[in-house]
C-alpha positions in Angstrom: 17.7 -6.4 21.3 17.8 -9.3 18.8 14.7 -10.9 20.2 12.7 -7.6 19.9 13.9 -7.2 16.3 12.6 -10.7 15.5 9.3 -9.8 17.1 9.1 -6.6 15.1 9.9 -8.4 11.9 7.2 -11.0 12.5 4.7 -8.3 13.4 5.5 -6.5 10.1 5.2 -9.7 8.1 1.9 -10.6 9.8 0.4 -7.1 9.2 1.5 -7.3 5.5 -0.1 -10.7 5.1 -3.4 -9.4 6.7 -3.4 -6.3 4.4 -2.9 -8.4 1.3 -5.6 -10.8 2.4 -8.1 -8.0 3.0 -7.3 -6.2 -0.2 -7.5 -9.4 -2.2 -11.0 -10.1 -0.8 -12.1 -6.5 -1.2 -10.9 -6.4 -4.8 -12.9 -9.4 -6.0 -14.7 -8.3 -9.2 -12.4 -5.4 -9.8 -10.4 -5.2 -13.1 -7.1 -7.1 -13.0 -3.8 -5.9 -14.5 -0.8 -8.2 -14.6 -2.5 -10.8 -12.5 -3.4 -8.5 -9.6 -6.7 -6.8 -9.1 -7.0 -3.1 -8.6 -7.1 -3.2 -4.8 -3.9 -5.3 -4.7 -2.1 -2.8 -7.1 -3.2 0.0 -4.8 -1.7 -1.8 -1.8 1.5 -2.6 -3.6 1.9 1.0 -4.6 1.2 2.3 -1.1 3.4 -0.2 0.7 6.2 0.2 -1.9 6.3 4.0 -1.5 6.1 3.8 2.3 8.9 1.2 2.6 11.1 2.9 0.1 10.9 6.1 2.1 11.3 4.2 5.4 14.6 2.8 4.2 15.8 6.3 3.3 14.6 7.7 6.7 16.2 4.8 8.6 19.5 5.2 6.9 19.6 8.9 7.3 17.9 8.9 10.8 15.6 11.6 9.7 11.8 12.0 9.4 12.1 14.9 7.0 9.8 13.5 4.3 7.2 11.7 6.5 4.2 13.8 5.7 5.1 14.3 2.1 5.5 10.5 1.7 2.0 9.9 3.1 0.5 12.5 0.8 2.3 11.2 -2.3 1.3 7.6 -1.7 -2.4 8.6 -1.1 -2.4 10.7 -4.3 -0.7 7.9 -6.3 -3.2 5.3 -5.1 -6.2 7.5 -6.0 -4.8 8.4 -9.4 -4.0 4.8 -10.2 -7.4 3.6 -9.0 -9.3 6.3 -11.0 -7.3 5.8 -14.1 -7.5 2.0 -14.2 -11.1 1.4 -12.8 -14.2 1.1 -14.9 -16.9 3.6 -14.3 -19.0 2.2 -11.6 -20.0 3.8 -8.3 -18.4 1.0 -6.3 -15.0 1.6 -8.0 -15.1 5.3 -7.5 -16.0 4.7 -3.8 -13.0 2.4 -3.5 -10.7 4.8 -5.3 -11.6 7.7 -2.9 
């Protein structure tokens, strides 16, 4: 059990690093806020909301808010992207 938990932890860490790398590369040329570009902020919001609800679901052993969490994180990322982006076609495409 312990070895599988270590493998799962490493897989999660690797996937997070890949996601941050891709969003960092995709966000080049986008506006920056607080040192992070818009694509990285979107990733931080999405990962943060998903992990926050995962901890709750894991502790309660329930998947009650699974679909709601996905919808809220998608809406939050779109609203953040649209509100912070400059008005270019590329930014609206990335926001949607």
